[in-house]
BADREN-645549 format. One line per 3 residues: number of its first residue (from 1); their letters; for each residue x, y, z of N, C-alpha, C. Coordinates in pm, 1 decimal, always signed. Atoms other than C-alpha are relative to their C-alpha. Example, Ala and Ser with C-alpha at 12.3 -4.5 7.8 and 13.67 -1.06 7.14 Angstrom:
<sezas>
1) AS) +89.0/-119.0/+0.0/+1230.0/-450.0/+780.0/+90.0/+120.0/+0.0  -82.0/-119.0/-6.0/+1367.0/-106.0/+714.0/-77.0/+109.0/+73.0
</sezas>
This chain:
<sezas>
1) MKK) +84.6/-116.2/+0.0/+0.0/+0.0/+0.0/+90.1/+123.8/+0.0  -83.2/-119.0/+9.0/+158.2/+325.4/-110.3/-71.8/+121.7/+58.4  +56.9/-121.8/-56.2/+106.6/+666.8/+45.7/-64.7/+81.5/-111.6
4) NIG) +63.0/-84.2/+100.5/-142.7/+881.2/-141.9/-57.7/+128.4/+58.8  +36.6/-128.7/-57.9/-204.5/+1169.5/+101.2/+123.7/+58.6/+66.0  -114.9/-68.5/-56.6/+37.4/+1428.0/+236.0/-4.1/+8.1/+151.4
7) TYN) -14.6/-9.8/-144.8/+151.3/+1508.6/+586.7/-108.6/+86.8/+62.9  +101.7/-88.4/-57.0/-83.7/+1802.9/+649.1/-138.0/-63.2/-8.0  +128.2/+67.4/+15.8/-381.3/+1610.8/+512.3/-13.3/-111.2/+104.0
10) SMF) +0.6/+106.9/-98.9/-286.9/+1322.0/+738.7/-27.5/+54.2/+140.6  +21.6/-59.2/-132.0/-274.0/+1547.5/+1044.2/-144.4/+45.8/+17.9  +139.4/-42.3/-7.2/-615.3/+1695.0/+965.5/-93.2/-119.9/+13.2
13) RIA) +83.0/+119.9/-10.8/-760.8/+1346.8/+921.4/+5.8/-58.0/+140.9  -13.3/+52.1/-136.3/-624.0/+1232.5/+1258.2/-76.1/+88.9/+98.2  +67.9/-92.6/-91.5/-749.8/+1544.6/+1437.8/-151.9/-8.3/-16.5
16) GGL) +144.0/+9.6/+24.7/-1091.7/+1525.5/+1272.9/-57.2/-132.9/+45.4  +45.3/+132.5/-41.7/-1120.5/+1153.0/+1336.3/-9.6/-12.7/+150.7  +4.6/+4.8/-145.9/-1036.3/+1190.0/+1704.2/-113.8/+86.4/+54.2
19) TLL) +112.6/-83.8/-39.9/-1291.4/+1471.0/+1730.0/-131.6/-75.3/-16.0  +121.5/+79.1/+22.1/-1561.1/+1249.7/+1578.1/-12.9/-112.4/+102.4  +3.2/+107.5/-99.4/-1466.5/+962.9/+1809.5/-38.3/+52.5/+138.2
22) AYA) +31.1/-57.1/-130.6/-1478.8/+1185.7/+2118.2/-146.9/+41.2/+7.5  +140.0/-41.9/+3.2/-1815.5/+1330.6/+2015.0/-93.2/-120.7/+11.4  +86.3/+117.8/-0.8/-1969.2/+989.0/+1947.2/+6.2/-72.2/+134.6
25) TAK) -15.1/+66.4/-129.2/-1830.5/+841.8/+2270.1/-75.5/+75.1/+108.9  +70.7/-79.7/-100.8/-1963.4/+1129.3/+2480.7/-151.0/-11.0/-18.3  +143.8/+9.1/+26.6/-2303.4/+1112.1/+2312.3/-53.3/-138.4/+40.3
28) MAR) +42.3/+134.6/-38.4/-2322.7/+733.5/+2363.3/-1.3/-16.6/+151.8  -4.1/+10.2/-146.1/-2226.2/+771.8/+2730.2/-121.4/+68.0/+62.9  +113.3/-73.7/-55.5/-2506.8/+1023.8/+2789.2/-134.3/-59.7/-37.9
31) EGT) +131.4/+37.6/+51.5/-2787.5/+886.3/+2573.9/-16.3/-148.2/-32.0  +7.1/+139.5/+40.4/-2706.5/+522.5/+2509.2/+40.2/-14.3/-146.1  -50.4/+26.4/+134.1/-2592.1/+361.2/+2188.5/-112.1/-1.0/-102.7
34) SAV) +92.6/+5.5/+112.8/-2770.0/+419.5/+1859.5/+80.7/-25.9/-126.9  -66.5/+31.5/+126.3/-2691.9/+328.9/+1499.4/+73.6/+121.6/-55.6  -63.9/-121.5/+51.6/-2611.9/+689.6/+1408.1/+130.5/+26.8/+73.5
37) QLG) -120.6/-25.1/-77.8/-2362.0/+728.3/+1690.4/+108.3/-103.8/-29.0  -98.2/+101.8/+38.4/-2195.2/+399.1/+1601.5/+58.9/+30.7/-137.4  -48.7/-38.7/+132.7/-2170.1/+518.7/+1240.6/+99.1/+114.7/+7.5
40) VAF) -92.0/-112.6/-17.4/-2006.9/+844.4/+1349.4/+131.0/-48.4/+61.6  -121.1/+55.0/-61.7/-1763.2/+652.3/+1570.2/+81.0/-79.7/-101.5  -70.6/+76.3/+103.0/-1678.2/+419.5/+1281.6/+67.2/+92.2/-100.5
43) AGA) -58.4/-95.3/+95.0/-1622.1/+713.2/+1045.4/+122.1/+68.6/+61.4  -114.0/-60.0/-67.5/-1394.1/+876.8/+1302.1/+118.3/-94.4/+7.6  -108.2/+99.3/-6.4/-1193.9/+557.9/+1348.3/+62.7/-21.4/-137.1
46) QKV) -51.9/+16.1/+135.8/-1160.4/+523.2/+970.6/+90.9/+117.0/-36.4  -82.8/-117.5/+29.7/-1025.2/+879.9/+940.7/+131.9/-4.4/+76.0  -124.4/+13.6/-77.0/-771.9/+816.7/+1217.7/+90.7/-102.2/-67.5
49) GEG) -78.6/+102.0/+68.9/-658.7/+501.2/+1038.8/+59.6/+50.0/-130.5  -51.2/-57.4/+124.9/-625.3/+685.3/+708.1/+115.6/+95.6/+28.5  -105.8/-94.0/-33.9/-416.9/+954.7/+876.7/+127.3/-68.5/+44.3
52) ITY) -118.0/+71.4/-48.7/-183.8/+707.5/+1044.0/+73.0/-70.9/-113.7  -62.3/+76.4/+108.2/-124.3/+501.1/+729.4/+32.6/+83.1/-123.0  -19.7/-87.1/+115.7/-115.1/+798.5/+486.8/-63.1/-58.2/-126.3
55) YCP) +66.5/+63.4/+114.7/-351.0/+604.1/+260.9/-150.4/+21.2/+9.9  +144.0/-19.8/+6.8/-704.8/+695.6/+155.3/-55.1/-85.6/-114.3  +51.7/+85.7/+105.6/-895.3/+425.5/-34.8/-89.9/+73.6/-99.5
58) VAD) +85.2/-76.2/+91.3/-1141.6/+678.7/-182.1/+85.4/+77.4/-99.6  -90.8/-71.9/+90.0/-859.2/+891.1/-323.9/+65.8/-95.9/-97.9  -59.1/+100.5/+87.3/-703.7/+575.7/-463.7/-100.1/-45.0/-106.9
61) ALN) +102.1/+43.5/+95.6/-1031.3/+467.8/-626.7/-29.4/+107.4/-104.7  +28.1/-110.2/+93.1/-1079.5/+811.8/-784.3/+125.1/+51.9/-70.1  -128.0/-37.9/+61.6/-714.2/+835.7/-894.7/+35.4/+144.9/+27.9
64) LEG) -31.9/-136.5/-40.1/-653.8/+1158.4/-701.7/+140.5/+14.4/+57.6  -132.5/+0.9/-61.2/-291.1/+1082.4/-616.7/+79.7/+125.3/-30.0  -75.6/-119.0/+36.0/-149.7/+1384.9/-799.7/-71.1/+128.3/+35.3
67) SKF) +80.0/-117.2/-31.6/-412.5/+1622.9/-664.6/+70.8/+90.3/+100.5  -58.4/-95.9/-93.8/-286.4/+1939.3/-493.6/-74.8/-1.0/+132.1  +81.3/+4.2/-120.8/-570.3/+1898.5/-243.5/+51.4/-103.4/+100.1
70) LK) -42.3/+108.9/-87.6/-424.3/+1576.1/-103.7/+145.8/+13.4/+46.3  -142.3/-12.6/-36.1/-62.4/+1694.0/-74.0/+23.6/+105.5/+103.0
</sezas>
């Protein structure tokens, strides 16, 4: 698996993913678990994983490797 996102993009993905995870966890602790909150937690975990590995499967599928947005 090759890297297809840059360092800054990776940092934003990690920060955003951790924010989503914290939000979903706090909401689940207060109100109980629902499908929407589990979906938000999963999306946050996916963004953290993308940031750590520097690989985005959506960017790879859309052939956005040379995009200025991802670097």
